[in-house]
N, C-alpha and C positions, 0 to 999 in steps of 0.2 A: 417569165411571167409578163403578161401584158395587162395594163390597166387602162380602161377606156371610160370616159364620162359620156353619158347619153345627152345629146343636145336637144332633142325633141321628146319630152316625156309622153305626151299624148300619143304621138305616132308609135313610139316604142311600146307603150302599154298595149296598144291595139295589136301590134305584131306579136307580143308576148302572150296575151290572154285570149285573143279571138282568132288570129290567123294561124296558119300551119307552119310558120317560120321556125318555131322552136320544137316542132314535133320530132326532130331528129335526136332529141335528148330524152334521158330518163331523169326522174326526180329523185335525188338522194335525200334531200331534206328541204323543208320550207318553214319559215316563221313569219307570220303576218301580225303586225301590231296595230290595232285600232283602239276601241275602248277596252279591249282585252287582247291577249296574245294567243294565237292559235299556232301550234307547231304540228308539222306533218312529217312523219318518218316514212320515206318513200320505199323502204324495204317491202318487197312483195312477200306476203305470208301465204305460202302455198297450202298450208294446212287448213286455210279457210275454205278452199275450193274442193269440190267433189272430184273423185277420180275421173268421172266422165268429162268434166270441164277441163281438167288437166290434160287428159289424153286427146281431146278433140281440138286442141289448139286455141280454145277460147281464152286461155290465160297466157299472157305474154311470157316468153321464154327468157326472161331477164331476172336478175336479182332485185332490180328496182322497177317501180311502176313507170311506164312511159308518161312523159309530160302531157301528151295528148289526153290521157285518161284522167289527169288531175287538174288541168288548167281551168276547167269549168268551175270546179270547187274553189280554186284560188280566186277566180274572177268574182264569184259570189261573195267571197270574204272581203275583197278590195273595193268593189263597186259601191257607189253611193255619192252623196253630196260632199262628204268630207274626205280629205286626203288621208291615207293611212299615216300613222306616225312613223312607221318603218316597215320594211319587209326584206327578207333574204331568201333567195332560192339557190340551192346548190344542184347544178345539173351535170350529168355525165353524158357525153356523146355516146350513142348506142355502140356497144362493143364491136359489132360487125362493121359499122361505118368507121370506127377508129382504126380497126385492123386494116381495112381497105386503104384508108388514108395513109397510114404509115408505110404500107407496102408500095403504094403508088409513088410515094415520095422517096422511095429507096432508103428508108431510115436504117441506120447502122445498128440501132438498138432493136432486138427482136420484139415483135408486137406482143408476144406472150409475156414480156417483162413489164408491159404497161397495163396497169389495172384500170385506169380511166383517164380520159382527157376531160378536164373539168372546166365548167363555166360557173363562176360565182356572180350572182346579181344581187347588189345591195342598194336599197333605197333608204336614205336617212331622214326623209321628210321633205327634203328640198331637191336632192339630186340622186340620180342612179349611177352607179359605177359597176362596170363589168370587169372581172379579173379572170385570167386564165390560170390553169395549173395542170400539172401532169402527176398523177399518182402512179408510182412505180413499185413493182413487187420486190425489187432488190436495188441496192445502191449502185449508181453509175455516175461517172463524171460527165458523161455526154449530156449536152443541153439540146441535142438535135431534136428529140421528140417535142420539147417545149417550143423550139423555134418553128417547127412545122405546124404545130397547133396554133401558135400565135398568128402566123401568116395566114393560115387557112381561115381562122375565125374572122380576122380583119377583112379578108376578101369576101367572105360569106355575108357579113353585116353590110358591107358596101353594096354587094349585089342585091341585097334585100331592101336597100334604101334606108338603112338605119344609120343616122348621122351621129358620129362620135368624135370626141376629142381625146387624143392620147395624153395620158397623165405622166 
């Protein structure tokens, strides 16, 4: 697990809510607290959609909604003159990207044993902290998937110009 504090909130929030930087993720859950708290369950409810929408590819083929589909709603809830009291986002790297990453890095743990490479984003009213995690389908002693994910996310954030401090 890796814990990183964001050094420039304004730049980070722009990357998170308006740029495509985090569009490689799915939203598992969100909670945004302003004058009230709004929670979002990112599970995709396929029964909401028509058969035509499902078969035509208009509906993402994931268990969770892509961040790109929900970041605008989150932006609307956060924007304003006052800083939110807090927010939390739990993001999962898209499964196809996670599988490619683990294969490319020659991970000894089979990719089908990893259910998600997780990025938690928490803002407590003053600072934002990002933490990584790996959700596994079965227990393993190997920390290799975690280490791969930590390294990859650190490089990705640096590449995107997101300044962090490791905690």
